[in-house]
Structures are given as C-alpha cells and as structure tokens.
C-alpha positions in Angstrom: -5.0 -20.1 -16.2 -2.0 -20.8 -14.1 -0.4 -18.8 -11.3 2.9 -19.4 -9.7 5.8 -17.8 -7.8 9.2 -18.4 -9.5 12.6 -17.7 -8.0 14.7 -15.9 -10.6 18.4 -16.0 -10.2 21.6 -15.2 -12.1 21.0 -17.7 -14.9 18.3 -17.0 -17.5 15.2 -19.1 -16.8 12.3 -19.7 -19.1 9.2 -18.5 -17.2 6.6 -19.0 -19.9 6.9 -21.8 -22.5 5.8 -21.3 -26.1 2.2 -22.2 -27.1 0.4 -22.6 -30.4 -2.0 -19.9 -29.1 -1.5 -16.4 -27.8 -1.0 -16.1 -24.0 -1.8 -13.2 -21.7 0.9 -13.0 -19.0 1.0 -10.9 -15.8 4.4 -10.5 -14.1 4.9 -9.1 -10.6 8.3 -8.4 -9.0 7.5 -9.6 -5.5 10.5 -7.8 -4.0 9.8 -4.4 -2.5 13.4 -3.3 -1.8 15.0 -0.7 -4.0 17.3 -1.7 -6.9 16.1 -5.3 -7.0 15.2 -5.6 -10.7 14.0 -8.6 -12.7 15.0 -8.5 -16.3 13.0 -10.2 -19.1 13.2 -11.0 -22.7 12.3 -13.4 -25.5 15.1 -16.0 -25.2 18.0 -17.3 -23.1 20.5 -14.7 -24.3 19.1 -12.1 -22.0 21.4 -10.6 -19.4 21.1 -7.9 -16.7 22.9 -5.6 -19.2 20.9 -6.1 -22.4 17.3 -6.4 -21.2 14.5 -4.2 -19.9 13.5 -4.7 -16.3 10.6 -4.8 -13.9 11.0 -2.5 -10.9 10.5 -3.7 -7.3 6.8 -4.1 -6.6 5.9 -3.4 -10.3 3.2 -5.4 -12.2 3.6 -5.8 -15.9 1.0 -7.3 -18.4 2.2 -8.8 -21.7 0.6 -10.7 -24.6 2.8 -13.4 -26.1 2.0 -14.4 -29.7 2.0 -18.0 -30.8 5.4 -19.7 -30.4 6.9 -16.9 -28.3 8.6 -17.7 -24.9 9.4 -15.4 -22.0 12.7 -15.6 -20.1 13.9 -13.8 -16.9 17.1 -13.2 -15.0 18.2 -11.1 -12.0 21.5 -10.1 -10.3 20.5 -12.2 -7.3 17.6 -14.6 -6.3 14.3 -12.7 -6.5 10.7 -13.8 -6.4 8.5 -13.3 -9.5 4.8 -13.8 -9.6 3.6 -15.2 -12.9 0.0 -15.5 -14.0 -0.5 -17.0 -17.5 -3.8 -17.4 -19.5 -3.7 -19.3 -22.7 -6.1 -18.1 -25.4 -8.2 -20.3 -27.6 -7.7 -23.5 -25.5 
C-alpha cells in the first residue's frame, strides 16, 4: 500500500500507474475552499471541461482493473491525497 500527497496542476498528470493486478484507490481533495475541483479520468486527454470532478474535501474510492491508469488535472495547483493498494501482489 502506498500513500502520498500529489500537487495537481493545469497539465494532466498520471497519479496511478497501470498494474497487471487490480488496484483499490482512494482519492481525497485536500482543498477545503469552494469551487476548487480536481478532475480525473483514464488517460492524458482529460481536461477541466470533459471530466468528472472531486469536490473540495471529498473522498472518492475507485477500483482500477488490470492495465488501467488514473490521471488528474485542475484549474490551478491543488493537493490530492492518493492511497493505492495493489491486489494479488
């Protein structure tokens, strides 16, 4: 299991690399201020206009299947907490 805080900015960043095994991922938008959204998606083509977002202070749990990645972007620099647990390792 790994845990880290990542600064997400205006360029799409890979926050979880692909694995041959499923991965459980918990994301937490560390920002508490209003309208400070972190957007996420499956590849580098995500933008703040075409992706779903994590609200300020929100925690989100996802399961990535084998060979899936997770990317994030924001309209400004924001902190994202990322907890990743690889399965079957």
